N, C-alpha and C positions, 0 to 999 in steps of 0.2 A: 887545638884539647875542645870538648865538649862542651858549653855550657845548656843553660835551661833557663824560661823567662815561663813564668805561668801565671799567671792572670788570678786574678777573686775578685769575678763582676758580676751580680746577674745581670744588671746590665751588656757587657759585652759579653755573655754565655747568652742572653738572647735573641743579641742579634739586635741590641736599638740603642746601643752604643758603639762608635769606636774606640780601638782600642790603642789609644794613643798613647799613656804610658808605654804599654806592652813592646809597639812599635818603639818608644828610644829610648826602651833597653836594651832590645836587639840591636838597635847601629850601635850604641855604645861597645856591645858585649864583640859584634865582625869589627868593630876597627881595630879592637884591643889583637883581633887573630881569630877569637875562638868561633868555633861550630857551632849555631846555636839551633836547638828546639824551642816549638812555643806550645803551650799548651792552654784554654783559657779551661773554668770549670766556674762555678754559681758559688756563695758566700756562703758556705755548709759544708760543719766543719770535718766531716765526713768523706768530703769530696776533693778536698785542701789534702787533708793528711792521706789522702791514695796515692793522689796525685806524688805527691812530692817521697813517698817511699817507690815509686814509681823511674818516674826520673831521678833519680838517688842514683838507682844500680847501673843509669848511661852517663849521669853525667859529673861529674868535676865541681862542679859553681851550680846552684840550682836560686833565682834572685824573681821574688817574688813579687810583685805590682797588687796594692786595693787589701781594700780588708783592712786596717791595722788602724784604725782612729773610733770612737764612743759609737759609732751608731750601733741598734741592737744588732742587727748580720754579721759586724766586720769583727771576725773569727778568725781572721790568721796565723794572730802568735798563739793564738792558744792550740789550733792545730798541728802548725810548727811547733810549739814544744812538746805534743803530742810524741812526736817521731823523728827523736833529735835526739843522740848519745851524750851530748857535749854540749853545754849554753855555749857562746863566745859571745860577755854582753860587751865587751868592750866597743865592738863590733855598733850593735845598735847603741851605746851611748854616743861614741864617734861619730857618730848618722849624725841623731838627735843636738849634739854638738853644733856639726858646722850647719843647722837651720837655722842653728838660733837668734843669725847673724840677721838674718833676711824675713824672721818672723816673729810673730809675737807667737802662736799656735803653737810652735814647736817639742811643746811641751805636753801636747797631747796625742801622740804618735805614737803608738805601740807596738811597737813593730819590734821583733828579738832576731840574732843571728845565731849563729851556730851549725854544729858537727849532724850528720849521720855517713857513721862510714866511714869512706873518705870524700865525702862528700861535701861541702861548706855550702851551707843553706840564708841566705837575707834574704829581710821581708823588706823590702820599699815601701815607700807610701805609692797613694795611685793618683797624685798630684804630678804632673811633666816636670814642672819647675823644681818641685822639691823631691824628683828624683838628681834632677844633676845638681840639686846641693848637697842632700844626703848621700850621694856618688859620692859628690865630690873628697870629704870628709874618711873615706874608706879607703880612694883607689890605690894607695903604694901601697898598702895591706894585704890586698888580696894576695899578689901575686908570694905574697911571704905565706900566707896563708895556706892556700894554695900548696905549693912546696913540703911546707912542713906533715902534709895531713900527710902526701907524697912519699913521704918520710924520707927527702934529702935538707938539708940541714945547708939552709940562701945565707951568704956570707951578709 
């Protein structure tokens, strides 16, 4: 199965910061048997949207990391919505709910999830501990969602 990790970060893009969140998502996906491609783009709406469009043509699952907060350049949710066919609000809600027991700041995560064609796209925060917490909240639903997108009816 093909998956993609899209890191949205000015610092990672310019090489002034390590991509620890992208590395973590890559590791988690590979542990589940995915072949993973990686991409890094700056915090620019058009760059994020273009990368999602390109990756959706090659991947069943795209996990973005970064750009989901309130900072002026945090535009990942907007860029993602620009290219979605359908939103999957329950996935984003479950991620925030899973984070709630770990931090009082869970409510400032603006990540979204949805589909483009047969690809599932999920916005993760850029903080590695938050990635693990949010990911735990949706891990069981991802295979089911991918099966449905592929036209299979899982039991």
